[in-house]
N, C-alpha and C positions, 0 to 999 in steps of 0.2 A: 425871182418869180418868173415863171413861163406862162405864156398864153396858149392854152390847149383846147383844141376842138375835138370833142368826143362824138363819133358818129356810131350810133347803135342801130341794130336791125329793127327794133320797135321800142316803144316807151318802156322804161324800166318799171317793173312791178315787183318790188322785193318781198311782198307778202304772198306771192303766188308761185315763184320758181327760184331755184337755187342760183341760176345764172344771173338773174336780176339782183338777188341779194348780194352776190359777189360784186357786181358793178356798183350798186348803191354804196357799199362800204369802200370800194376803191375811190369813188367820187368824194366821200367823206374824208378819206385820208389825203387825197390830193388837195382838197380845200384847206385842211389843217396845216399842210406844208406851205401854204401861201400861194398856190398856183391860181391863175385866173382861168376859170373853166367855162366853156360854152358847150352845151349838150344839144344834140339834134338826132332825130330818128331818120332812117333812110326813106321812110314813107312820109316824112314831115308831119306826122300826127303827134300833137302834144296833148295826149289824153290825160284827163284828171282822175284822181286828185294828185297824181305823182308829178305832173309838170309843175304845179304850184308849189308842191313841197320841195322840189329841186330849187326853185327860185327862192323860197324861204330860207334854204340852206346856203344860199350864196352862189348858186350855179345859174348862169344865164341859159335860157332855153329858147331856141329858135322856133318860132311858131309859123304855121302855114300862111296866115294872113299877111305876114310881112316878108316872107321868103318863098317866092314862087317855085324855086328849084334849088337843090343843093349845089349844082354846078354853077348857077348864077352867083350864089353866095361865095363860092370858092373863087370865082373869077374876080369878084369885086373886093373880097376881103382876105384872100388866101395869103397874101404877103404879110399880114399882121400876125399870123400864128407861128409859134415856135415849135409846136408839135401837133400832129393829126393822129388821133387814136381811132383806128378802124376795127370795129367789133364784128367778128364772124366772117367766114369766107365769102358769103354772098355780098356783103357790103364792100369788102376789099376788092373783089373782082369788078364790081360795078363802078367804084369811085377812084381806084388807084390811078388811072390815066389822068383824071382831072386834078387829083391831088398833086401828082408829079408836075403837071403843067402849071398850075396856078399857085402852088405853095412852095416856091423854090427853096426857101430857107428853113422849112419845117422838117423836123424829124418825123418820119413816118413809122408808126407803131401798129403792127398787125396783131390784134388780140384774137387768137383762134377760139377761145372759150372751151372748146374741145376739138379734137380732130374729127370733123364731121364725116370725112370719107371713111375713117376707120369704123365708125358706127354704122354707116350705110353698107360697108362691105360685110360686116358681121351679120347684119340683118338679111342681106341678100344670100349669104351662104346658108343661113338657118332655113330660109324659105326656098332655097335652090332656084332663085329667080334670075335668069340670065339678063333680063333687061335691067334689073336693079344692080347687078354686078357691073354692067356697062356704065350706069349712072354714077356708081361709086368711084369708078376709075376716072370719070370726067371730073368729079368733085376733087379727087386727089390732085389732078393736074392744076386745077384752079387754085387749090391751097398752096401747092409748091410754087406756083407763079407768084402768089402773094408773098410767100416767104422770101423769095429771091429779090423781089422789088422793095420790100420794106427795109428800113434801117435796123429795126429790132422786131422780133417776133416773140409774143408771149404765149406760153403753154402753161397748163395747170399741173403737170406732173413731170418727174424726171424720166418716166417711161416714154412719154410723148416727146420730150426733148431729145432723148436718145434716138428715137425713130426718125424724127425730122433731121437731126444732125447727120444721120447716115445717108438720108436722101439729098440733103443740101449741106455739104461739108463746110461751106463758107458762111452759113447763116449765123446771125447774132441772135441767140436764143436766151430768153429769161423765163424763169418759173415763178408765176404769181398765182397761187391757188385759191381755195376757199378761205374765207376770213370769218372767224368766230371768237367769241369770248366764252371760255368754259365756265359752266355754272359753279358758283361757290358752294352751294348747299343742294344736295340731291335727296329726294324723297326715298325712304327706306324700301327695301325689297318687299317687306310684309305689307306695305300700304298700297301695293300695285297689283294689277292683274291684266291679263289679256295681251294681245299682239296688235301692232299698228304698222301700217305702211303709209309713208308720206311721199307724195310726188305729184307733179302736174300731169294730167292725162291727155293733154294735147301732144305729149311726148310719147312716141310709139314704144320705146323700151319699157316704159312704165305700164302701159296697157297690156303688153304681152306678158310681162313679168307677173302681174297680179292675176291675169287670166290663168296662167300656168300654176300659180300658187294655189288659187282657190279650187281649180279643177283636179290637180294632180297631187298636191302636197297636203293641203288641209284635211282631206279625208283620212290620211294616215295619222295626222296629229289628233284627230277627234277620237281615236281609239284610246288615247291616254289622257287627253284633256277635252272631254266632251262638252264642258260648259264654258270654256274660256272664250270671251268675245274676240273678234277680229275686226278692227276699225280700219277703213280705207279712207284716207284723208288726202285732199288735194283738189285744185281747181279742175273742173271738167269731169270729175269722178262720176257724178250722177248721170251725165250724158253718156259716158262710155261704158259704165259698169252697172247700170240700174238693174240688170237681170241677176246680178250676183247677191243682192240683198236677201236676207233670210237665213235661217239655220245658224245663228250666231255671227253672221257677217253683216256689218253695218256700213253702208256707203255714206260716210259723213259729208264728203265734199270739201269745199273750201272753208277754212276757219281763219279768223283774224289772228288769233294768238295760239301758236303751236305749243307754248309752254305748258299749258294745262293738259294737253294731249300726251306730251312726253312724260309729264309728272305722274299720270295715272296708269300708264302702260308698263308692263313688266319687261317687254323687249320690243324692238323693231325688227322688221324683216326687209331685206333688199334682194328679192328673187329675180334679178335681172339676167336675161339670157344673151343679151347683146347690149352694146353701148360703147362709150368712149369718155375720156376725161376723168375727172375726180367727181364722185357722186356726192352731191350736197346732202342727199338724204341720209348718208352714213356719217359724214362729218358733223352735221347738225345734231343727229341723234347722240353721237359720242360727246358733243359739247354740252348736252343736257344730262350727261351721266347715264344715258340709256343704252345698254348693250345691244348688239345687233347680230342677227344671223343673216349671212349674205353669201351669194355665189362668188366665185373667184373673179368673174368679170366685174361684178359690182365693186369689189375691193381693189381692182387694178389701179396702179399709180399711187397707192397709199402705203405707208409703212406699217401695215397691219399683219399680225402673225396669228395664225389659227391657234385657238385655245389660250392665247396670251392677251389679245386685245379685241378679237371678234371670234365668232365661230363661222367657219366656211364650209359650204357643202354645195354640190352641183347637181346631184340627182334627187329624185323625189323622196326616196326612203331616207337618205342621209340628211337632207334638209329637215324633214319632219322630225327625225331623231334629235337633231341639234336644237330645234325649237323646244321640244319636250324637255330635254336635258337642262337647258338654260332657264326655262320657266320653273323648274323644280329645285334647282341647285343654288341655294342661297350663297354659299361661299364662292362658287364660280361667278355668280352674278356680281358680287361685290368686287371681285378681282378684275373682271372685265370692265366694270363701270369706272374703277379707279384708273386702269390703264388707258381707257379711251379718253378720259379727261386730260391725262398727261400728254397723249399724242396730239390732241388739239392744241394744248398750250405750247408744245414744242414746234409743231409744223404748220398750224393754221391760225396763228394769232395775228392780231392787228399789228403788233410790233414787227413780226417777221415780214408781213406785206409792206409795211412802211419802209423798212430797210431796202427791200427790193425796188420799190418805187424811187427812193432817193438815188439809188445806184443807177437805175434806168435813165433818170432825167437829169443826172448831174452833168 
């Protein structure tokens, strides 16, 4: 058993974003393996109800009333930890010096979650923003510095591992991606209708993708599917997309249980024009047996094949045509649903993540 301190950028909220869901399941697996876990956020906020739920699951949570600063905690207790798990480049950059100083025997693990600089670079190129390009380059240097200082670096896809290995040939890289349990029984094609997008709208790629889809793609879909609803689901949707409601578009916002949404929809869409990492909106959709139409950027880093496990399209007309085709073709739908479940079982299962964690911490 190891004593592990996990430092996250903010309190885990697995009902609101894919990154949090991944972290929640990683914590579950680490506890099941017998490790002694302490969890803290970089801003020292232990917001409810998730702080209490972590405690109920056996994870110690550092709270602000007892810990005035992370550096003070590391100074006083750093030697007691066997591993320090730093989530995201901002946390690693801020705390690596203190971790190295006060936790001399701890293995330092840098969990990138996704390569932030890659997402920033793509957004900057799309908007032709020179200032954003400069910030992306700065984020890249911070990330590479974290990789060089950490004992192990976690990425979520082989694509990102290859990219980092090229930049840092001596880096020790591990791939621990999204974690799902594929659904055992899937509602039939005939019992479903409509399209759904799932994603948190504090995340700029989701805002941009839905705005593009509604304004540029959906009008083309309406010529063939004039009555089919489009549901926009995710925290912050009402704040960012309230003007898009109407004409068959419903801004649902956050929902507690995505299962019912996935069960009634005929397909999901992932119309992202930039981003990085593995997209939880796709892996979660496939885990529910719901086929997806997505851009190539959205599918990046996953073992997905056009017309075998998803439909891919990058321009307005092709994306619309793919949505219409999948919505109408029962045999294609069944084939993609089955293939998606198999991919989740093989590449994004709890068993696979557990094996990676055992190897990482052995």
